[in-house]
C-alpha positions as CSV (number, residue, x, y, z in Angstrom):
1,M,-1.1,1.0,16.3
2,F,-1.1,4.5,14.9
3,H,2.0,6.6,14.5
4,V,1.9,10.4,14.3
5,I,5.0,12.2,13.0
6,N,5.9,15.7,12.3
7,Q,6.3,16.1,8.5
8,N,9.5,18.1,9.2
9,Q,11.1,15.0,10.9
10,T,11.1,12.7,7.9
11,Q,13.9,10.1,7.9
12,A,14.7,11.0,4.3
13,K,14.8,7.4,3.1
14,K,13.2,6.3,-0.2
15,V,11.5,2.9,-0.3
16,A,10.2,1.0,-3.4
17,I,7.4,-1.6,-2.8
18,V,6.9,-4.1,-5.5
19,G,3.3,-5.3,-5.5
20,A,0.2,-3.4,-4.7
21,G,-1.6,-6.2,-3.0
22,P,-2.8,-6.1,0.6
23,A,0.7,-6.8,2.1
24,G,2.4,-4.2,-0.2
25,L,-0.1,-1.5,0.6
26,A,0.1,-2.3,4.3
27,A,3.9,-2.1,4.2
28,A,3.7,1.2,2.3
29,D,1.3,2.6,4.9
30,A,3.4,1.6,7.8
31,L,6.6,3.0,6.2
32,R,4.9,6.3,5.3
33,C,3.6,6.6,8.9
34,I,7.2,6.5,10.2
35,G,8.4,9.1,7.7
36,H,9.8,7.2,4.7
37,A,9.1,8.3,1.1
38,V,7.3,5.3,-0.5
39,E,6.6,4.4,-4.1
40,V,4.4,1.3,-4.9
41,Y,4.9,-0.5,-8.2
42,D,2.6,-3.1,-9.7
43,R,2.0,-4.6,-13.1
44,L,-1.8,-4.6,-12.7
45,P,-3.8,-1.5,-13.5
46,E,-5.4,-1.1,-10.1
47,P,-4.2,-1.7,-6.5
48,G,-5.5,-4.6,-4.6
49,G,-3.6,-7.5,-6.1
50,M,-5.1,-10.9,-6.5
51,F,-7.9,-10.0,-4.1
52,I,-9.3,-7.7,-6.8
53,F,-8.5,-9.6,-9.9
54,A,-8.7,-13.3,-8.9
55,I,-11.6,-13.7,-6.5
56,P,-15.0,-14.0,-8.3
57,S,-17.2,-10.9,-8.0
58,L,-20.0,-13.1,-6.8
59,E,-18.1,-13.7,-3.5
60,Y,-16.9,-10.1,-2.9
61,P,-18.6,-7.2,-4.6
62,K,-16.1,-4.5,-5.7
63,N,-18.5,-1.7,-4.9
64,G,-19.3,-1.3,-1.3
């Protein structure tokens, strides 16, 4: 489902997401689509969570 909003009709709420894994990024995307200001925090240097850092690169290539 896609949501289109007018940028002038933001709900003026700020949301902090802890964790830049797939669920955190999906939540941030959904909240941003409905007009919330979102900041994502993670202790790892890149987004993607355990999918990026824990799954061996032989199974899922990081490029392409």
